[in-house]
N, C-alpha and C positions, 0 to 999 in steps of 0.2 A: 532502519528508520529513514535513512537518506533516500533509499529507493522508493519507499512509500510517499515521502514528501515530494519527490520529483514526479511520480506518477499522479499525485493529487494536483500539483501545479499544472501539469500538462493537460489533464482532464478538465480542470477548470478553464484553461485557456481555449481548448478546443470547443467546449460547450458554449463559452461566451462568444467566440467567433462564429459558430454556427448559428446561434440565436441573433446575433447582430446582423449577419449577412443574409439570414433567412434561408439557410440551406439545412434541410432536414429538421425543421422546427419541432414537429411532433415527437420525433425520436429524441431530440436533444432536450426537450422539455421533460420527457419521462425520465431520461438519465439525470437531469438536473434535480428532479424531485427526489429520486432515489439517493442522490448524493447528499441532499439536504437532510433526508431522514437518517442517513448514516452519520451525519454530523450531530444529529440530535440525540441518538441513543447512547453514546458514551458519556454524555454530560451528567448522567445520574438519573435515569428514568425512574419514576415518573415526575420528579421535581428537578428540572434542569437548572433553575435559577432561584435565587432567594426571593425574588419578586414576582415569580410566576408559579402557578400550580402545575398545570399540564402543558399549556400553550406557550411555546417559546418562538422567537423570531424565525427559527429554522422551520417550524411547522407552518408558519404563515407563508414563508417563501416557497415551500414545497406545494402548498395549496394553490398559490398563484401560478406556479409552473404547470401544475396539473390543469388549472383552468384554462 
């Protein structure tokens, strides 16, 4: 689990830096959207939160990154 946690932190850092610096924005936004969807599915598909039916903040973030 520590390796997965480290890989997640490095991936988030690299995605954030590339989006902030404007390097490979299209590719980074696709990878960011995939990462948000991967965060969404383990939450208990299709009801990730007690206050939402299907749409969670991870889905909104993924749609913004795709846009």
